[in-house]
C-alpha positions, 0 to 999 in steps of 0.5 A: 841469953847466951853470949854472942861471940865476936866471930858470929857478930862479925859474920852477921855484920859482914852478911848485912853489909853485903846485903845493904851494899847490893841493895845500894848498888841496885838503887844507884843503878836504878836512880842513874838510869831514871835520871838519864831517861829524865835528862833525855826527855828534858833535852828532847822537850827543850829542843822541841820548845826551842824550835817552836819559839824560833818559829814564833819569833820569825813569824811575829817579826815578819808580821810586824814588818808587814804591818809597819810597811803597810802603815808607812805606805798608808801614811806617806800616801795620805799625809802629803796633799796630792798635787792637783791632777790636770787633764792632759793638754788637748790640741787647740780646737780649730778656729771658727771661721765665719764667712760673710758675703762680700759687701755690695759694690758701691752704687755711683751717685749721679752727679748733677752737671755743673755748669762752668761759667 
């Protein structure tokens, strides 16, 4: 085996270093672009999910409000006993008049002549 000179070793080491640094830079660039793409996808998905969540919360709130209003209306209409509804007052009926024939005139009773003594 022949001895390796320091200059040759330094040259080989410099070549390996530049090759490794070039590969590291390309790996770093690829990783950074990949992470940026993932971050953008994640942000878009989070925005979509946030909008959908807001839609569901608003819809659920409206539905719960409608159900609560319906239940309260039902309870208030049926829990309190209703006052009896009287028929509207009607005008007094015309009085019934029964007409009878006039009584006959009294018949004079004949008087016996009374003597005066």
